[in-house]
PASEBA-1860 file (N, C-alpha, C; in nm, 3 decimals):
! residues 88
1> XXXXXXXX> 7.236/13.745/2.964/7.207/13.681/3.091/7.136/13.548/3.064 ~ 7.172/13.450/3.139/7.115/13.316/3.129/6.964/13.319/3.155 ~ 6.887/13.243/3.076/6.741/13.239/3.093/6.699/13.189/3.232 ~ 6.774/13.096/3.286/6.743/13.043/3.419/6.760/13.153/3.525 ~ 6.864/13.233/3.511/6.884/13.343/3.605/6.770/13.443/3.592 ~ 6.727/13.471/3.471/6.614/13.563/3.450/6.489/13.510/3.518 ~ 6.466/13.380/3.509/6.349/13.318/3.573/6.355/13.336/3.725 ~ 6.472/13.311/3.781/6.488/13.325/3.927/6.474/13.471/3.971
9> XXXXXXXX> 6.525/13.563/3.891/6.508/13.705/3.923/6.361/13.744/3.919 ~ 6.288/13.688/3.824/6.144/13.715/3.817/6.073/13.657/3.940 ~ 6.114/13.539/3.983/6.057/13.480/4.104/6.080/13.570/4.226 ~ 6.201/13.628/4.234/6.233/13.719/4.344/6.144/13.842/4.338 ~ 6.131/13.900/4.220/6.047/14.018/4.204/5.902/13.988/4.240 ~ 5.852/13.876/4.196/5.714/13.836/4.226/5.693/13.821/4.377 ~ 5.789/13.759/4.445/5.778/13.741/4.591/5.781/13.875/4.663 ~ 5.865/13.967/4.618/5.871/14.100/4.678/5.739/14.173/4.659
17> XXXXXXXX> 5.686/14.167/4.538/5.559/14.233/4.509/5.446/14.173/4.592 ~ 5.452/14.043/4.612/5.349/13.977/4.693/5.354/14.026/4.837 ~ 5.473/14.035/4.893/5.487/14.085/5.030/5.433/14.228/5.038 ~ 5.470/14.310/4.943/5.420/14.448/4.942/5.268/14.451/4.937 ~ 5.208/14.359/4.861/5.062/14.358/4.847/4.993/14.320/4.978 ~ 5.060/14.248/5.065/5.001/14.209/5.193/4.970/14.331/5.278 ~ 5.048/14.436/5.260/5.037/14.555/5.344/4.954/14.666/5.279 ~ 4.942/14.662/5.147/4.868/14.767/5.078/4.927/14.903/5.108
25> XXXXXXXX> 4.842/15.001/5.127/4.888/15.136/5.156/4.896/15.164/5.306 ~ 4.862/15.065/5.385/4.865/15.083/5.531/5.010/15.096/5.578 ~ 5.030/15.170/5.685/5.165/15.179/5.743/5.210/15.039/5.789 ~ 5.337/15.014/5.774/5.392/14.886/5.816/5.432/14.898/5.964 ~ 5.348/14.844/6.049/5.367/14.852/6.194/5.401/14.712/6.244 ~ 5.513/14.701/6.314/5.558/14.570/6.359/5.454/14.498/6.443 ~ 5.390/14.567/6.533/5.290/14.501/6.620/5.175/14.442/6.539 ~ 5.135/14.512/6.434/5.030/14.458/6.347/5.079/14.332/6.276
33> XXXXXXXX> 5.203/14.337/6.230/5.263/14.222/6.163/5.274/14.104/6.260 ~ 5.327/14.130/6.379/5.350/14.023/6.476/5.220/13.960/6.524 ~ 5.116/14.038/6.534/4.990/13.985/6.587/4.911/13.906/6.483 ~ 4.955/13.906/6.359/4.884/13.837/6.251/4.965/13.716/6.204 ~ 4.932/13.599/6.258/5.007/13.478/6.228/5.009/13.446/6.079 ~ 4.895/13.460/6.013/4.889/13.432/5.869/4.982/13.523/5.791 ~ 4.985/13.649/5.826/5.073/13.745/5.759/5.219/13.709/5.783 ~ 5.253/13.676/5.906/5.392/13.638/5.937/5.435/13.518/5.855
41> XXXXXXXX> 5.350/13.416/5.849/5.385/13.295/5.774/5.396/13.324/5.624 ~ 5.309/13.411/5.573/5.314/13.445/5.431/5.443/13.521/5.398 ~ 5.482/13.612/5.484/5.606/13.686/5.461/5.725/13.591/5.472 ~ 5.726/13.505/5.572/5.834/13.407/5.586/5.846/13.321/5.461 ~ 5.733/13.275/5.410/5.735/13.190/5.290/5.797/13.264/5.172 ~ 5.765/13.390/5.157/5.822/13.466/5.046/5.970/13.492/5.066 ~ 6.013/13.510/5.190/6.157/13.522/5.216/6.228/13.391/5.179 ~ 6.164/13.279/5.209/6.220/13.149/5.170/6.234/13.141/5.018
49> XXXXXXXX> 6.130/13.184/4.946/6.133/13.179/4.799/6.245/13.268/4.746 ~ 6.255/13.388/4.800/6.359/13.482/4.756/6.497/13.422/4.781 ~ 6.518/13.367/4.900/6.647/13.308/4.934/6.682/13.188/4.849 ~ 6.583/13.104/4.821/6.609/12.986/4.738/6.640/13.027/4.595 ~ 6.567/13.123/4.542/6.595/13.171/4.407/6.736/13.231/4.400 ~ 6.773/13.307/4.501/6.908/13.366/4.504/7.014/13.258/4.514 ~ 6.989/13.157/4.593/7.082/13.046/4.604/7.104/12.978/4.469 ~ 6.997/12.959/4.396/7.008/12.896/4.264/7.080/12.986/4.165
57> XXXXXXXX> 7.059/13.117/4.176/7.132/13.210/4.091/7.281/13.200/4.118 ~ 7.318/13.197/4.245/7.459/13.190/4.283/7.525/13.060/4.237 ~ 7.446/12.954/4.224/7.502/12.828/4.174/7.537/12.839/4.026 ~ 7.465/12.924/3.954/7.492/12.944/3.811/7.601/13.049/3.791 ~ 7.596/13.157/3.871/7.691/13.267/3.857/7.726/13.321/3.996 ~ 7.832/13.266/4.054/7.868/13.305/4.191/7.918/13.449/4.201 ~ 7.949/13.510/4.087/8.000/13.647/4.088/7.896/13.749/4.044 ~ 7.770/13.711/4.041/7.665/13.804/3.997/7.664/13.927/4.088
65> XXXXXXXX> 7.640/14.041/4.028/7.647/14.169/4.101/7.513/14.200/4.167 ~ 7.481/14.128/4.272/7.361/14.153/4.351/7.407/14.177/4.495 ~ 7.379/14.296/4.544/7.421/14.335/4.678/7.365/14.239/4.783 ~ 7.451/14.195/4.872/7.413/14.110/4.986/7.349/13.978/4.946 ~ 7.385/13.927/4.829/7.325/13.801/4.782/7.345/13.687/4.882 ~ 7.460/13.680/4.942/7.486/13.573/5.039/7.400/13.591/5.165 ~ 7.381/13.716/5.208/7.298/13.742/5.325/7.152/13.706/5.298 ~ 7.108/13.723/5.174/6.972/13.686/5.137/6.953/13.536/5.154
73> XXXXXXXX> 7.049/13.459/5.104/7.043/13.314/5.118/7.052/13.275/5.266 ~ 7.137/13.342/5.340/7.152/13.313/5.483/7.022/13.338/5.559 ~ 6.948/13.444/5.523/6.819/13.472/5.588/6.722/13.358/5.562 ~ 6.719/13.309/5.440/6.633/13.195/5.404/6.671/13.073/5.487 ~ 6.800/13.046/5.496/6.846/12.930/5.571/6.813/12.942/5.719 ~ 6.823/13.062/5.772/6.792/13.083/5.913/6.644/13.056/5.941 ~ 6.559/13.102/5.852/6.415/13.079/5.871/6.383/12.931/5.861 ~ 6.440/12.863/5.763/6.409/12.722/5.741/6.474/12.631/5.845
81> XXXXXXXX> 6.603/12.653/5.871/6.676/12.560/5.956/6.688/12.605/6.101 ~ 6.666/12.733/6.126/6.680/12.783/6.262/6.549/12.829/6.319 ~ 6.441/12.778/6.265/6.309/12.824/6.307/6.287/12.814/6.459 ~ 6.345/12.714/6.521/6.324/12.695/6.664/6.404/12.794/6.749 ~ 6.497/12.866/6.686/6.576/12.963/6.762/6.533/13.107/6.731 ~ 6.432/13.125/6.646/6.383/13.259/6.617/6.315/13.314/6.741 ~ 6.345/13.439/6.772/6.278/13.502/6.885/6.216/13.632/6.839 ~ 6.106/13.665/6.899/6.035/13.788/6.862/6.021/13.880/6.980
END
């Protein structure tokens, strides 16, 4: 596997672990998430990082065997470019 792809996969793993750390052992309750602006922005930022890393992976290897890789990039794009149409 290409070293650049490994780096991007590590970035994805780090972002996932960071999101998990925001919640600790507490139950993940949507209302708690929604009422905490800092938490929402932090999770959004990590989704952006995950999507950008996946996008870069796909540029190197468009046939990489990662489930829903295109949807991951699409989620990132929706957050970044469609922020004004997000509804909660």
